[in-house]
N, C-alpha and C positions, 0 to 999 in steps of 0.2 A: 109308767105309773108315777107320778109326781109324788104321793105321801110315800112309797116304798123308796123314792129316792132319799125324800127327808132323813129318813129313817139312817140311811145308809149312809148320809153324812153325818150324821150326829153320832153314831156308832163308833167312825170312823175314828172321830176327835177325842171320843172320850179312851182315855187309858187305865181308867180302875175297871179292872174284869168283874169286881164286886159290884159294883153298880152296874154294869152291861148284864148280868146274871140277875139282877132283882129287878133291872127295867124288863128282861124278857118272862119274868116268874109273873110280870105285872101285866105283861101285855097279852101273853097267850094264855090258855087251860090248860089244865094238866095231861089230857089229849094233846091238844096240838105238841107241847113239850114233848110229850111221849114218840107222838109223830115225828118230829125234827131230828130229833136223838137219835131212832132207828135210823132214819135217811141218812144222818152222818156217820153213822157205823157201818152202815151198807155198804157206802161209797168208801170209806176205808179198808174193808175186807176185802172188796173189789181190786182195790190197788194192792192188796197184798197177795192178791191170784187166787184167793179163795173162788170155786165156783158158784154161780149162779144158786144151781141146787143145794148146794152146801148152805151157801147163805140163807135160802128160803128156812132150810130145815131149823139153820141156828136160831135165825131170829123171827121165825112164823110169818112173814111179810110174802105176798105173791109174785111172782115170777116179773109180772109186767112193772110192778113197780122196782123191781131188783134191773129189769132190763133198760128200764129209762134213767136208773142211773148209772147204769153201765156207758150209755150210749150219751148222756152229757159228760162223763170222765172223758171219753174218747174225742170231744169235740176240740177241735182249733181253737185256742185261748179259753180253753176251760176254767170257770169258775172254781169248779170241782176240783181238779189236778191244781190250780194254785193253791186254793185251801189247804188241802191234803199236804203238799209240799211244803207250805208253812207250818203246817202241824208238826211234821217231820223233825224243820228245824228247831221246833220248841221245846219238842217231846222225846228227841231221842239222841 
């Protein structure tokens, strides 16, 4: 997707996290932001070893959505795993 690639390139060179956050708030609806945030949270919980059922109870997400996140996290060269590892370096 050419347009997604353009957004990724711009975000990759933008070093100001406040500008990125404002951009995302301008681009996405409140529901879309909540959806992305809950998917990010579920991936972090999966990486920490929480069971899918507990994640479902905690976040109110379907097991189908959680299973998709789990599969993505386990893929070779997973972007989810890379981002989780970056998160750990920054916030732990």
